Every structure is written in C-alpha cells, then in structure tokens.
C-alpha positions as CSV (number, residue, x, y, z in Angstrom):
1,X,-42.6,-164.4,54.1
2,X,-40.8,-164.3,57.4
3,X,-39.4,-167.7,58.5
4,X,-37.4,-166.8,61.6
5,X,-38.1,-164.4,64.4
6,X,-35.7,-163.3,67.2
7,X,-37.8,-162.2,70.1
8,X,-36.9,-160.3,73.3
9,X,-39.2,-161.4,76.2
10,X,-38.1,-158.6,78.5
11,X,-36.5,-158.8,81.9
12,X,-37.9,-161.1,84.6
13,X,-41.6,-160.2,84.9
14,X,-44.0,-161.6,82.3
15,X,-45.6,-158.2,82.2
16,X,-42.6,-156.9,80.3
17,X,-43.4,-159.1,77.3
18,X,-44.8,-157.0,74.4
19,X,-48.0,-157.6,72.5
20,X,-45.8,-157.9,69.4
21,X,-43.9,-160.7,70.9
22,X,-47.0,-162.7,71.9
23,X,-48.6,-162.2,68.5
24,X,-45.4,-163.4,66.8
25,X,-45.0,-166.5,68.9
26,X,-48.7,-167.3,68.3
27,X,-48.1,-167.7,64.6
28,X,-44.9,-169.6,64.9
29,X,-44.6,-173.4,64.8
30,X,-41.6,-173.7,67.0
31,X,-40.2,-171.8,70.0
32,X,-36.4,-172.0,70.0
33,X,-35.1,-171.7,73.6
34,X,-31.4,-170.9,74.2
35,X,-29.8,-172.9,77.1
36,X,-26.3,-173.0,78.4
37,X,-26.6,-176.8,78.6
38,X,-29.3,-179.2,77.2
39,X,-31.9,-180.1,79.8
40,X,-31.4,-177.1,82.0
41,X,-34.1,-174.7,83.0
42,X,-34.5,-171.6,80.7
43,X,-35.3,-168.3,82.4
44,X,-36.6,-166.9,79.1
45,X,-39.0,-169.7,78.7
46,X,-40.2,-169.4,82.4
47,X,-40.9,-165.7,81.8
48,X,-42.9,-166.5,78.6
49,X,-44.9,-169.2,80.4
50,X,-46.2,-166.5,82.8
51,X,-48.1,-164.8,79.9
52,X,-48.5,-167.5,77.2
53,X,-49.7,-171.1,77.1
54,X,-46.8,-173.0,75.4
55,X,-48.5,-176.4,75.5
56,X,-49.5,-176.3,71.8
57,X,-46.1,-175.3,70.6
58,X,-43.0,-177.4,69.8
59,X,-40.1,-176.4,72.1
60,X,-36.6,-176.6,70.6
61,X,-33.7,-176.3,72.9
62,X,-30.6,-174.7,71.3
63,X,-27.4,-174.9,73.2
64,X,-24.9,-172.1,73.7
65,X,-22.1,-173.3,75.8
66,X,-20.5,-170.8,78.2
67,X,-17.1,-172.6,78.0
68,X,-13.9,-170.5,78.2
69,X,-12.8,-172.5,75.1
70,X,-13.6,-170.3,72.1
71,X,-13.7,-173.3,69.7
72,X,-16.2,-175.1,71.8
73,X,-18.4,-172.0,72.0
74,X,-18.2,-171.7,68.2
75,X,-19.1,-175.3,67.6
76,X,-22.0,-175.0,69.9
77,X,-23.4,-172.0,68.1
78,X,-22.9,-173.7,64.7
79,X,-24.8,-176.8,65.8
80,X,-27.6,-174.6,67.2
81,X,-27.8,-172.6,63.9
82,X,-28.0,-175.9,61.9
83,X,-30.8,-177.2,64.1
84,X,-32.9,-174.1,63.5
85,X,-32.1,-174.0,59.8
86,X,-33.1,-177.7,59.4
87,X,-36.5,-176.7,60.9
88,X,-36.8,-173.8,58.5
89,X,-36.0,-176.0,55.5
90,X,-38.8,-178.3,56.6
91,X,-41.2,-175.3,56.2
92,X,-41.5,-174.5,59.9
93,X,-41.7,-171.0,61.3
94,X,-39.3,-170.5,64.2
95,X,-39.3,-167.9,67.0
96,X,-36.2,-167.8,69.1
97,X,-36.7,-166.1,72.5
98,X,-34.1,-164.4,74.6
99,X,-34.0,-162.3,77.8
100,X,-34.2,-158.5,77.5
101,X,-33.8,-157.2,74.0
102,X,-32.4,-159.1,71.1
103,X,-29.9,-156.4,70.1
104,X,-28.2,-156.1,73.5
105,X,-25.7,-158.8,74.3
106,X,-28.1,-161.5,73.0
107,X,-27.4,-165.1,72.0
108,X,-29.8,-164.6,69.1
109,X,-27.2,-162.6,67.2
110,X,-25.1,-165.7,66.6
111,X,-28.0,-167.3,64.6
112,X,-28.9,-164.3,62.4
113,X,-26.1,-164.5,59.9
114,X,-26.5,-168.3,59.4
115,X,-30.3,-167.9,58.8
116,X,-29.7,-165.1,56.2
117,X,-26.9,-167.0,54.5
118,X,-29.3,-169.8,53.9
119,X,-31.8,-167.6,52.2
120,X,-34.4,-167.3,54.9
121,X,-36.0,-164.0,55.9
122,X,-36.0,-162.9,59.5
123,X,-37.4,-160.3,61.7
124,X,-36.4,-158.9,65.2
125,X,-39.0,-158.3,67.8
126,X,-37.5,-155.9,70.4
127,X,-37.9,-156.4,74.1
128,X,-37.5,-154.3,77.3
129,X,-33.8,-154.3,78.4
130,X,-32.7,-155.1,81.9
131,X,-31.5,-151.6,82.4
132,X,-34.8,-150.0,81.4
133,X,-36.6,-152.4,83.7
134,X,-34.1,-151.6,86.4
135,X,-34.7,-147.8,86.0
136,X,-38.5,-148.5,86.3
137,X,-37.9,-150.5,89.5
138,X,-35.9,-147.8,91.2
139,X,-38.0,-145.0,89.8
140,X,-35.3,-143.1,88.1
141,X,-34.6,-141.8,84.6
142,X,-31.4,-142.9,82.8
143,X,-31.0,-139.6,81.1
144,X,-32.8,-136.3,80.7
145,X,-32.3,-133.3,78.4
146,X,-28.7,-133.3,77.2
147,X,-27.5,-135.9,79.6
148,X,-25.6,-138.9,78.2
149,X,-25.4,-142.5,79.1
150,X,-23.3,-145.5,78.1
151,X,-23.7,-149.3,78.3
152,X,-20.6,-151.3,79.2
153,X,-19.9,-154.9,80.0
154,X,-18.3,-155.3,83.4
155,X,-15.4,-157.4,82.1
156,X,-14.0,-154.2,80.5
157,X,-12.9,-152.4,83.6
158,X,-10.6,-150.2,81.5
159,X,-13.6,-148.7,79.6
160,X,-15.4,-148.2,82.9
161,X,-12.5,-146.3,84.3
162,X,-12.3,-144.3,81.1
163,X,-15.9,-143.3,80.8
164,X,-17.0,-143.0,84.4
165,X,-16.4,-139.2,84.5
166,X,-17.4,-138.6,80.8
167,X,-21.1,-139.8,81.0
168,X,-23.9,-138.8,83.3
169,X,-25.1,-142.4,83.6
170,X,-23.2,-145.6,83.2
171,X,-25.0,-149.0,82.8
172,X,-22.8,-151.9,83.7
173,X,-24.0,-155.3,82.3
174,X,-23.2,-158.7,83.7
175,X,-21.7,-156.9,86.7
176,X,-21.4,-160.0,88.8
177,X,-18.2,-160.8,87.0
178,X,-16.2,-157.9,88.4
179,X,-18.2,-156.4,91.3
180,X,-15.1,-155.9,93.5
181,X,-13.1,-154.1,90.8
182,X,-16.1,-152.0,89.8
183,X,-16.5,-150.9,93.4
184,X,-12.8,-149.9,93.6
185,X,-13.3,-147.7,90.5
186,X,-16.4,-146.1,92.1
187,X,-14.5,-145.5,95.4
188,X,-11.6,-143.9,93.5
189,X,-14.0,-141.4,92.0
190,X,-16.2,-140.9,95.1
191,X,-19.2,-142.5,93.5
192,X,-19.6,-145.6,95.7
193,X,-22.9,-144.3,97.0
194,X,-24.1,-143.4,93.5
195,X,-24.5,-147.0,92.2
196,X,-27.5,-149.2,92.5
197,X,-27.3,-153.0,91.9
198,X,-30.3,-154.7,90.3
199,X,-30.2,-158.5,90.0
200,X,-32.7,-161.1,88.8
201,X,-35.5,-158.5,88.3
202,X,-38.9,-159.9,88.6
203,X,-37.7,-163.3,89.8
204,X,-37.8,-164.9,93.3
205,X,-34.3,-163.8,94.1
206,X,-34.6,-160.2,93.0
207,X,-32.1,-157.8,94.5
208,X,-32.2,-154.0,94.4
209,X,-29.7,-152.2,96.6
210,X,-26.6,-150.0,96.9
211,X,-23.5,-151.8,95.6
212,X,-21.8,-154.1,98.1
213,X,-18.2,-155.0,97.3
214,X,-18.2,-158.2,99.4
215,X,-21.5,-159.6,98.2
216,X,-21.8,-162.3,95.5
217,X,-24.5,-161.4,93.0
218,X,-26.2,-163.6,90.4
219,X,-25.5,-163.7,86.7
220,X,-28.4,-161.5,85.7
221,X,-26.9,-158.4,87.4
222,X,-27.0,-154.8,86.1
223,X,-25.5,-151.8,87.9
224,X,-26.7,-148.2,87.3
225,X,-24.3,-145.5,88.2
226,X,-25.5,-141.8,88.2
227,X,-22.9,-139.1,88.7
228,X,-25.5,-136.7,90.2
229,X,-26.9,-139.5,92.4
230,X,-30.4,-140.9,92.7
C-alpha cells in the first residue's frame, strides 16, 4: 500500500495538471503544501484549486525556509518531514504537491528519504516542467533529431559558460538570480537574440519576451537559449 505521494501539478495553468495527479489527490486524506513561510500563499495550491475542489481535504502546510543559513534550512526540512511522518503513522495517506515536476529542483526530494527510512511506501506522480510548458507557449521544440539540450541552474554561471557552445539548447532555471551575468555570457557568444525569458507562466504576471539585462524578473523564471535561434 502506498502511503505517501509526491505530485507535480505542472506550471502555472491548472490545465497542466495530469489526470493521474487528480486521481491520486482524490484518494488521499491530506494535501501537504510546501511554503517558504507558514501562512503564506502557495502557488502550487492555487494552481490545484483551479481544477480540484480542496474543501473536503485536510491541508497541511510544510515549511521549507529559503534562508542562506544551511542549518536553518536543514532544520526546516527535518521538521516538515517529521510532520508528514506523524500523519503517516496515524494511518493517513498524504499527497505532497509541488510546482512543475517532482524530479526537477523540487522541494519534495527532501522528504523522500525520511519517508522511506521510516518504512513507508511512496510513489512519484510526474508533472509538466516549466521548460516544457515554456516551449509550448513560444511554440518551439527543445530538441529535434540528434540535437542535444541541457538544464542548468542560473547560479552556476561557470557551467553555462562551459556548455553554451556544446548544446543546441540550454534551459536556465531560476534565471532571475543571475540575469545580468547570463546576458553577458550570451553577448560574449553572440547569442543575446537567441534567448527567450518565460516567467510566471499561466499566472497573472506572465512574461514571455527576449531577454532584457536590466529587467527584474520574478522567482519562477526560465530562460530557453537556442543556438540556431527561434
């Protein structure tokens, strides 16, 4: 019997939630919702509410602090894991939701080992990633035939510099953190016109445009770079 589910609810639009995700949530007792701080609004939950009536489900907030202090982040993750495990020990079935896909830079990954260590079975329900949703929005393919693509977090400018000429397509996640440095790398390689910024897809502040070095983008920002252009 599966006790714990990690569920990707897709990116932004409720229409990106899979049938598998809805069916899994339906049979769960509790929906665990990751937040950066208790009491704050959850984007993942707001997306789910577009397609599913949560009124009959227990909502459990689990905090994942975004503090620069590693110890504080680890303590936060541990407390969240303990909160979920307590519910599992009480016989509850828990589904933890997250933006995009569970396996790509997801907060869910911090809970998995703790759940397994305590003897509970778990299952991952995949979701549509931000970069797949972005490709759909700008009506482009990420790779064709023998083309290659790589996914890199924006904080690692060294990797971006290393791979920008090796891959046909680069996906830069959480790009808001280093948009100016990313632009400089693009400019150096003559690719400043080959990058599309997508931010807050499906939300009220959605942005889809050519990269702007001087613009401040939101947290949910992904950049697609294609060497051959769009």
